[in-house]
All heavy atoms as an XYZ file, in Angstrom:
693
protein
N      32.346     35.931     -9.362
C      32.340     34.666     -8.592
C      33.702     34.454     -7.929
O      33.748     33.899     -6.808
C      31.971     33.493     -9.512
C      31.972     32.194     -8.742
S      31.320     30.801     -9.675
C      32.791     29.979    -10.097
N      34.763     34.886     -8.550
C      36.098     34.657     -8.002
C      36.286     35.396     -6.661
O      36.936     34.854     -5.723
C      37.172     35.088     -8.975
C      37.340     34.203    -10.211
C      38.397     34.767    -11.147
C      37.619     32.759     -9.860
N      35.731     36.603     -6.556
C      35.854     37.348     -5.300
C      35.170     36.604     -4.190
O      35.663     36.456     -3.055
C      35.254     38.748     -5.476
O      35.934     39.408     -6.508
C      35.352     39.573     -4.201
N      33.986     36.113     -4.441
C      33.242     35.344     -3.449
C      33.966     34.002     -3.124
O      34.051     33.639     -1.955
C      31.822     35.051     -3.960
C      30.880     34.304     -3.046
C      30.791     34.945     -1.676
C      29.535     34.158     -3.676
N      34.459     33.355     -4.132
C      35.227     32.110     -3.908
C      36.428     32.352     -3.034
O      36.708     31.615     -2.144
C      35.623     31.516     -5.282
C      36.094     30.086     -5.331
C      35.016     29.140     -4.830
C      36.460     29.745     -6.756
N      37.120     33.487     -3.281
C      38.307     33.816     -2.456
C      37.911     34.049     -1.026
O      38.588     33.625     -0.084
C      38.991     35.043     -3.068
N      36.813     34.793     -0.816
C      36.349     35.072      0.542
C      35.958     33.797      1.302
O      36.341     33.592      2.444
C      35.173     36.060      0.511
N      35.240     32.908      0.625
C      34.835     31.675      1.273
C      36.025     30.723      1.473
O      36.013     29.931      2.430
C      33.781     30.926      0.422
C      32.395     31.557      0.413
C      31.540     31.003     -0.713
C      31.731     31.358      1.750
N      37.058     30.802      0.692
C      38.188     29.939      0.776
C      39.116     30.279      1.942
O      39.978     29.468      2.320
C      38.954     29.886     -0.523
O      39.694     31.087     -0.741
N      38.976     31.465      2.531
C      39.843     31.784      3.648
C      39.547     30.962      4.903
O      40.435     30.729      5.714
C      39.693     33.278      4.056
O      38.375     33.599      4.420
C      40.180     34.182      2.893
N      38.302     30.475      5.016
C      37.895     29.616      6.128
C      36.898     28.601      5.592
O      35.728     28.717      5.747
C      37.259     30.487      7.214
C      38.270     31.410      7.917
C      37.554     32.330      8.835
N      37.165     33.485      8.006
C      36.466     34.510      8.452
N      36.022     34.505      9.685
N      36.199     35.518      7.661
N      37.426     27.575      4.948
C      36.596     26.665      4.183
C      35.594     25.892      5.012
O      34.499     25.582      4.566
C      37.412     25.643      3.370
O      38.303     24.956      4.288
C      38.240     26.334      2.325
N      35.906     25.558      6.264
C      35.027     24.742      7.079
C      34.097     25.614      7.976
O      33.213     25.057      8.606
C      35.828     23.772      7.945
C      36.504     22.706      7.133
C      35.554     21.937      6.244
O      34.572     21.416      6.705
N      35.860     21.853      4.948
N      34.311     26.895      7.968
C      33.471     27.774      8.831
C      32.256     28.234      8.074
O      32.347     28.636      6.937
C      34.319     28.954      9.293
C      33.560     29.880     10.212
C      34.436     31.044     10.660
O      35.596     31.092     10.368
N      33.856     31.961     11.392
N      31.088     28.184      8.749
C      29.886     28.696      8.137
C      29.949     30.237      8.121
O      30.362     30.830      9.102
C      28.640     28.231      8.959
C      28.388     26.778      8.783
C      28.704     25.763      9.706
C      27.783     26.145      7.703
N      28.311     24.592      9.196
C      27.732     24.731      7.951
C      27.219     26.574      6.492
C      27.161     23.810      7.112
C      26.693     25.647      5.604
C      26.655     24.304      5.957
N      29.567     30.820      6.995
C      29.606     32.254      6.824
C      28.210     32.782      6.497
O      27.454     32.139      5.744
C      30.546     32.634      5.673
C      31.909     31.988      5.756
C      32.851     32.640      6.722
N      33.036     34.068      6.467
C      33.891     34.574      5.606
N      34.675     33.830      4.917
N      33.995     35.876      5.472
N      27.848     33.939      7.008
C      26.556     34.558      6.749
C      26.702     35.516      5.560
O      27.750     36.125      5.326
C      26.029     35.305      7.956
C      25.748     34.387      9.133
C      26.433     34.540     10.328
C      24.830     33.363      9.029
C      26.174     33.708     11.409
C      24.555     32.545     10.097
C      25.236     32.705     11.301
O      25.001     31.857     12.370
N      25.594     35.633      4.813
C      25.614     36.499      3.645
C      25.999     37.934      3.951
O      26.774     38.532      3.219
N      25.487     38.489      5.061
C      25.818     39.871      5.390
C      27.333     40.035      5.582
O      27.944     41.026      5.105
C      25.066     40.336      6.626
C      25.384     41.730      7.016
C      24.828     42.800      6.280
C      26.150     42.037      8.112
C      25.099     44.108      6.629
C      26.437     43.336      8.449
C      25.907     44.362      7.735
O      26.193     45.678      8.080
N      27.956     39.109      6.269
C      29.405     39.155      6.470
C      30.157     39.064      5.158
O      31.164     39.708      4.947
C      29.862     38.063      7.414
C      29.227     38.167      8.819
O      28.992     39.337      9.257
O      28.948     37.146      9.411
N      29.679     38.188      4.268
C      30.298     38.072      2.940
C      30.142     39.341      2.140
O      31.017     39.738      1.378
C      29.739     36.831      2.204
C      30.120     35.497      2.755
C      29.242     34.415      2.150
C      31.575     35.222      2.513
N      28.980     40.030      2.260
C      28.753     41.316      1.557
C      29.794     42.334      2.045
O      30.386     43.036      1.232
C      27.363     41.817      1.814
C      26.333     41.138      0.949
S      24.636     41.788      1.110
C      24.678     43.163      2.163
N      29.988     42.401      3.324
C      30.969     43.341      3.888
C      32.377     43.039      3.448
O      33.134     43.929      3.122
C      30.863     43.389      5.432
C      29.616     44.021      5.950
C      29.566     44.285      7.424
C      30.305     43.329      8.301
N      30.146     43.506      9.732
N      32.733     41.765      3.447
C      34.090     41.336      3.070
C      34.396     41.538      1.581
O      35.491     41.954      1.224
C      34.306     39.881      3.472
C      35.713     39.412      3.222
C      35.973     38.013      3.757
O      35.264     37.554      4.636
O      36.902     37.369      3.230
N      33.427     41.225      0.735
C      33.671     41.253     -0.684
C      33.292     42.567     -1.354
O      33.753     42.851     -2.468
C      32.859     40.136     -1.392
O      31.466     40.386     -1.234
C      33.230     38.771     -0.895
N      32.409     43.344     -0.751
C      31.884     44.521     -1.363
C      30.817     44.275     -2.369
O      30.354     45.214     -3.029
N      30.375     43.045     -2.484
C      29.284     42.703     -3.405
C      27.954     43.143     -2.815
O      27.722     43.031     -1.611
C      29.264     41.203     -3.704
C      30.460     40.630     -4.420
C      30.399     39.078     -4.423
C      30.579     41.170     -5.816
N      27.051     43.626     -3.651
C      25.716     44.027     -3.244
C      24.852     42.738     -3.121
O      25.126     41.732     -3.742
C      25.097     44.987     -4.244
C      25.866     46.278     -4.392
C      25.846     47.099     -3.092
O      24.825     47.245     -2.446
N      26.997     47.609     -2.702
N      23.788     42.846     -2.368
C      22.965     41.659     -2.114
C      22.363     41.107     -3.409
O      22.249     39.907     -3.573
C      21.840     42.002     -1.121
O      21.007     43.021     -1.644
N      22.029     41.985     -4.370
C      21.487     41.562     -5.637
C      22.466     40.776     -6.518
O      22.089     40.147     -7.486
N      23.744     40.856     -6.150
C      24.778     40.114     -6.825
C      25.152     38.885     -6.023
O      25.297     37.750     -6.510
C      26.035     40.984     -7.092
O      25.656     42.116     -7.887
C      27.150     40.175     -7.779
N      25.387     39.122     -4.712
C      25.859     38.060     -3.822
C      24.914     36.857     -3.764
O      25.340     35.712     -3.925
C      26.096     38.620     -2.431
C      26.541     37.578     -1.375
C      27.970     37.174     -1.621
C      26.332     38.101     -0.004
N      23.653     37.116     -3.413
C      22.761     35.992     -3.186
C      22.443     35.135     -4.440
O      22.451     33.885     -4.344
C      21.473     36.449     -2.505
C      21.752     36.908     -1.065
C      21.804     38.229     -0.736
C      22.052     35.990     -0.079
C      22.093     38.625      0.568
C      22.351     36.327      1.216
C      22.375     37.669      1.542
O      22.699     38.028      2.848
N      22.302     35.754     -5.602
C      22.179     34.887     -6.803
C      23.456     34.077     -7.053
O      23.368     32.906     -7.481
C      21.952     35.918     -7.941
C      21.305     37.069     -7.270
C      21.987     37.134     -5.912
N      24.634     34.659     -6.786
C      25.882     33.892     -6.921
C      25.903     32.719     -5.960
O      26.268     31.572     -6.330
C      27.073     34.753     -6.664
C      27.631     35.592     -7.813
C      28.734     36.500     -7.325
C      28.129     34.688     -8.918
N      25.547     32.956     -4.715
C      25.518     31.867     -3.725
C      24.542     30.778     -4.117
O      24.851     29.578     -3.994
C      25.168     32.428     -2.328
C      26.269     33.204     -1.648
C      25.716     33.961     -0.436
C      27.407     32.290     -1.217
N      23.368     31.158     -4.623
C      22.385     30.153     -5.052
C      22.972     29.350     -6.268
O      22.806     28.103     -6.293
C      21.063     30.790     -5.397
C      20.279     31.303     -4.212
S      18.643     31.867     -4.573
C      18.927     33.250     -5.618
N      23.562     30.035     -7.210
C      24.115     29.342     -8.363
C      25.248     28.412     -7.951
O      25.354     27.296     -8.399
C      24.632     30.365     -9.379
C      24.913     29.809    -10.727
C      25.218     30.872    -11.797
N      24.323     31.982    -11.700
C      24.763     33.285    -11.592
N      25.999     33.583    -11.580
N      23.850     34.268    -11.521
N      26.132     28.881     -7.037
C      27.228     28.060     -6.584
C      26.737     26.861     -5.795
O      27.307     25.788     -5.842
C      28.210     28.914     -5.769
C      28.963     29.941     -6.610
S      29.895     31.129     -5.649
C      31.278     30.112     -5.097
N      25.632     27.042     -5.081
C      25.004     25.904     -4.333
C      24.480     24.901     -5.342
O      24.709     23.680     -5.173
C      23.938     26.424     -3.414
O      24.493     27.308     -2.465
C      23.243     25.283     -2.667
N      23.757     25.357     -6.380
C      23.262     24.471     -7.404
C      24.361     23.683     -8.107
O      24.152     22.549     -8.542
C      22.421     25.260     -8.433
C      21.124     25.768     -7.849
O      20.688     25.267     -6.778
O      20.531     26.670     -8.504
N      25.520     24.287     -8.242
C      26.657     23.665     -8.924
C      27.478     22.781     -7.993
O      28.458     22.167     -8.431
C      27.586     24.754     -9.481
C      26.946     25.550    -10.600
C      27.788     26.752    -11.023
O      28.718     27.181    -10.362
N      27.459     27.332    -12.153
N      27.112     22.713     -6.714
C      27.799     21.854     -5.769
C      29.106     22.460     -5.231
O      29.912     21.751     -4.635
N      29.286     23.763     -5.393
C      30.479     24.429     -4.890
C      30.353     24.944     -3.494
O      31.309     25.080     -2.745
C      30.889     25.598     -5.808
C      31.137     25.214     -7.283
C      31.360     26.465     -8.084
C      32.297     24.250     -7.397
N      29.105     25.228     -3.111
C      28.787     25.794     -1.787
C      27.639     24.981     -1.181
O      26.751     24.538     -1.940
C      28.375     27.290     -1.952
C      27.786     27.827     -0.679
C      29.527     28.123     -2.391
N      27.680     24.800      0.097
C      26.519     24.240      0.793
C      25.910     25.315      1.670
O      26.608     26.191      2.142
C      26.926     23.007      1.597
C      27.961     23.210      2.653
C      28.285     21.888      3.355
O      27.355     21.099      3.678
O      29.472     21.688      3.654
N      24.622     25.203      1.836
C      23.884     26.215      2.581
C      22.960     25.533      3.574
O      22.483     24.431      3.325
C      23.050     27.092      1.643
N      22.799     26.162      4.745
C      21.861     25.633      5.737
C      21.340     26.748      6.581
O      21.964     27.832      6.690
C      22.495     24.535      6.601
C      23.528     25.003      7.591
C      24.070     23.902      8.484
O      24.080     22.726      8.010
O      24.466     24.196      9.606
N      20.181     26.534      7.162
C      19.619     27.524      8.073
C      20.183     27.319      9.479
O      20.307     26.209      9.950
C      18.094     27.362      8.154
C      17.397     27.867      6.938
C      16.908     27.150      5.908
C      17.145     29.245      6.601
N      16.351     27.952      4.957
C      16.463     29.231      5.381
C      17.402     30.428      7.234
C      16.079     30.444      4.754
C      17.012     31.612      6.635
C      16.344     31.603      5.378
N      20.579     28.401     10.109
C      21.043     28.407     11.496
C      19.984     29.057     12.401
O      19.457     30.111     12.029
C      22.354     29.135     11.623
C      23.550     28.382     11.117
N      24.824     28.763     11.312
C      23.583     27.273     10.382
C      25.629     27.895     10.745
N      24.917     26.970     10.143
N      19.729     28.474     13.553
C      18.758     29.068     14.450
C      19.222     30.426     14.966
O      20.403     30.712     14.898
C      18.625     28.043     15.570
C      19.863     27.259     15.501
C      20.352     27.269     14.074
N      18.301     31.268     15.398
C      18.731     32.584     15.876
C      19.678     32.477     17.055
O      19.597     31.581     17.864
C      17.395     33.221     16.314
C      16.348     32.233     16.223
C      16.864     31.027     15.540
N      20.619     33.410     17.104
C      21.606     33.420     18.169
C      20.983     34.000     19.470
O      21.437     33.694     20.557
C      22.811     34.272     17.771
C      23.594     33.604     16.625
C      24.715     34.479     16.104
O      24.930     35.612     16.612
O      25.366     34.045     15.146
N      19.968     34.848     19.301
C      19.271     35.421     20.411
C      17.765     35.310     20.205
O      17.312     35.355     19.044
C      19.613     36.895     20.581
C      21.054     37.142     20.945
C      21.354     38.609     21.065
N      20.912     39.321     19.894
C      21.354     40.461     19.477
N      22.240     41.076     20.164
N      20.923     41.007     18.359
N      16.991     35.172     21.255
C      15.536     35.106     21.110
C      14.999     36.382     20.398
O      15.516     37.483     20.590
C      15.018     35.070     22.513
C      16.145     34.560     23.349
C      17.406     35.059     22.643
N      14.013     36.173     19.544
C      13.429     37.307     18.834
C      14.100     37.620     17.506
O      13.632     38.461     16.765
N      15.229     37.000     17.238
C      15.950     37.262     15.985
C      15.560     36.156     14.995
O      15.254     35.017     15.403
C      17.461     37.236     16.186
C      17.992     38.218     17.229
C      17.970     39.628     16.759
N      18.857     39.689     15.578
C      19.012     40.743     14.830
N      18.355     41.846     15.157
N      19.755     40.763     13.821
N      15.619     36.465     13.665
C      15.265     35.441     12.682
C      16.407     34.412     12.486
O      17.555     34.709     12.816
C      15.053     36.266     11.430
C      15.911     37.476     11.618
C      15.891     37.752     13.085
N      16.044     33.279     11.976
C      17.036     32.296     11.583
C      17.840     32.866     10.457
O      17.369     33.750      9.726
C      16.359     30.992     11.138
N      19.051     32.375     10.285
C      19.939     32.965      9.236
C      20.447     31.828      8.350
O      20.730     30.725      8.796
C      21.127     33.685      9.860
C      20.714     34.887     10.668
C      21.876     35.482     11.404
N      22.710     36.216     10.459
C      23.849     36.811     10.834
N      24.311     36.716     12.073
N      24.572     37.471      9.965
N      20.581     32.136      7.076
C      21.173     31.201      6.107
C      22.664     31.321      6.210
O      23.193     32.445      6.198
C      20.693     31.582      4.706
C      20.273     30.442      3.871
N      19.380     30.558      2.846
C      20.618     29.125      3.929
C      19.207     29.370      2.282
N      19.936     28.501      2.958
N      23.350     30.188      6.282
C      24.810     30.203      6.345
C      25.359     29.377      5.169
O      24.727     28.492      4.669
C      25.264     29.595      7.680
N      26.583     29.738      4.789
C      27.217     29.142      3.577
C      28.658     28.765      3.904
O      29.331     29.378      4.693
C      27.237     30.175      2.428
C      25.894     30.782      2.137
C      25.454     31.952      2.806
C      25.004     30.194      1.265
C      24.229     32.496      2.555
C      23.762     30.727      0.985
C      23.399     31.888      1.651
O      22.152     32.445      1.400
N      29.108     27.696      3.204
C      30.543     27.335      3.238
C      30.799     26.511      1.993
O      29.908     25.954      1.349
C      30.890     26.559      4.506
C      30.326     25.191      4.600
C      30.791     24.520      5.852
N      30.171     23.196      5.992
C      30.283     22.437      7.088
N      30.957     22.869      8.081
N      29.703     21.241      7.129
N      32.099     26.424      1.660
C      32.508     25.711      0.460
C      32.388     24.224      0.706
O      32.666     23.706      1.815
C      33.959     26.018      0.131
C      34.270     27.367     -0.466
C      35.776     27.539     -0.705
C      33.508     27.625     -1.737
N      32.012     23.504     -0.366
C      32.085     22.045     -0.312
C      33.471     21.619     -0.676
O      34.346     22.451     -0.994
C      31.115     21.454     -1.382
O      31.542     21.894     -2.662
C      29.685     21.852     -1.139
N      33.798     20.348     -0.631
C      35.111     19.852     -1.037
C      35.393     20.251     -2.484
O      36.504     20.640     -2.819
C      35.217     18.368     -0.840
N      34.405     20.158     -3.329
C      34.524     20.538     -4.766
C      34.811     22.032     -4.853
O      35.710     22.430     -5.646
C      33.280     20.194     -5.523
O      32.997     18.831     -5.401
C      33.376     20.566     -7.002
N      34.113     22.846     -4.083
C      34.358     24.292     -4.095
C      35.718     24.647     -3.589
O      36.415     25.518     -4.124
N      36.174     23.967     -2.553
C      37.533     24.217     -1.998
C      38.578     23.828     -2.980
O      39.606     24.531     -3.170
C      37.702     23.416     -0.710
N      38.382     22.738     -3.750
C      39.330     22.337     -4.776
C      39.392     23.358     -5.891
O      40.487     23.710     -6.381
C      38.966     20.927     -5.319
N      38.250     23.850     -6.317
C      38.240     24.884     -7.333
C      38.920     26.142     -6.852
O      39.709     26.725     -7.597
C      36.766     25.204     -7.771
C      36.626     26.281     -8.785
C      37.249     25.917    -10.121
C      35.156     26.633     -8.991
N      38.645     26.540     -5.615
C      39.304     27.719     -5.084
C      40.804     27.556     -5.064
O      41.540     28.474     -5.424
C      38.806     27.993     -3.653
N      41.272     26.360     -4.711
C      42.692     26.102     -4.695
C      43.306     26.245     -6.080
O      44.438     26.682     -6.219
C      42.961     24.700     -4.124
C      44.386     24.342     -4.020
N      45.227     24.891     -3.074
C      45.159     23.491     -4.769
C      46.441     24.409     -3.246
N      46.427     23.538     -4.243
N      42.540     25.867     -7.109
C      43.029     25.952     -8.489
C      43.066     27.399     -9.002
O      43.987     27.751     -9.754
C      42.146     25.142     -9.425
C      42.283     23.669     -9.301
C      41.313     22.959    -10.261
O      40.933     23.529    -11.287
O      40.893     21.824     -9.933
N      42.100     28.216     -8.636
C      41.955     29.502     -9.292
C      42.347     30.714     -8.408
O      42.429     31.832     -8.912
C      40.515     29.773     -9.787
C      40.161     28.709    -10.848
C      39.510     29.748     -8.688
N      42.615     30.492     -7.116
C      42.995     31.566     -6.205
C      44.494     31.427     -5.917
O      44.930     30.353     -5.520
C      42.193     31.539     -4.879
C      40.701     31.498     -5.155
C      42.557     32.695     -3.986
C      40.160     32.693     -5.877
N      45.258     32.531     -6.020
C      46.682     32.430     -5.748
C      46.892     32.304     -4.218
O      45.975     32.630     -3.455
C      47.452     33.526     -6.390
C      47.361     34.898     -5.715
O      46.824     34.964     -4.591
O      47.748     35.884     -6.337
N      48.084     31.970     -3.743
C      48.318     31.793     -2.340
C      48.050     33.028     -1.465
O      47.743     32.898     -0.278
C      49.787     31.388     -2.242
C      50.098     30.826     -3.584
C      49.200     31.597     -4.532
N      48.122     34.227     -2.058
C      47.847     35.405     -1.301
C      46.330     35.705     -1.155
O      45.939     36.645     -0.529
C      48.515     36.625     -1.961
N      45.507     34.847     -1.784
C      44.061     34.987     -1.651
C      43.423     35.833     -2.728
O      42.288     36.238     -2.630
N      44.150     36.084     -3.804
C      43.607     36.910     -4.874
C      43.188     36.039     -6.073
O      43.876     35.050     -6.386
C      44.647     37.929     -5.369
C      45.025     38.878     -4.310
C      46.257     38.776     -3.655
C      44.147     39.902     -3.955
C      46.614     39.674     -2.673
C      44.483     40.806     -2.956
C      45.741     40.697     -2.336
N      42.085     36.379     -6.713
C      41.673     35.635     -7.919
C      42.758     35.624     -8.977
O      43.502     36.574     -9.104
C      40.439     36.366     -8.406
C      39.929     37.107     -7.226
C      41.143     37.435     -6.392
N      42.885     34.528     -9.672
C      43.866     34.460    -10.769
C      44.685     33.231    -10.715
O      45.110     32.665    -11.698
N      44.951     32.715     -9.515
C      45.730     31.492     -9.316
C      47.048     31.559    -10.057
O      47.793     32.532     -9.949
N      47.342     30.535    -10.832
C      48.586     30.542    -11.579
C      48.498     31.144    -12.918
O      49.384     30.990    -13.751
N      47.368     31.782    -13.243
C      47.196     32.356    -14.564
C      47.981     33.635    -14.716
O      47.957     34.515    -13.881
C      45.676     32.708    -14.792
C      45.480     33.329    -16.174
C      44.851     31.436    -14.664
N      48.790     33.689    -15.723
C      49.572     34.894    -16.043
C      48.711     35.821    -16.870
O      48.160     35.442    -17.879
C      50.865     34.537    -16.830
C      51.630     35.806    -17.162
C      51.734     33.587    -15.997
N      48.558     37.080    -16.368
C      47.755     38.029    -17.078
C      48.655     39.090    -17.667
O      49.543     39.599    -17.024
C      46.739     38.671    -16.163
C      45.797     37.687    -15.566
C      44.789     38.291    -14.604
O      44.806     39.524    -14.403
N      43.939     37.484    -14.042
N      48.394     39.415    -18.957
C      49.240     40.433    -19.649
C      48.731     41.822    -19.338
O      47.623     42.074    -19.016
C      49.230     40.173    -21.124
């Protein structure tokens, strides 16, 4: 979840598509989409359908962090964008 949170936190107000998040994080669809659904249920991510960009293409689900999700990302992601935040790991 931290990898996905870090990716979404780079542009908190921008809607992101699942395929783009898969490419950025390296997560497989069987991992990414259940995480996005769980994070949406927890109020960390909001999701909405976007109409097709071109005729004949399907609508796409888009995701972005909520204020709660952005606050959590700020707590657990260090300034360089890596999971861990201020946690010292041995």
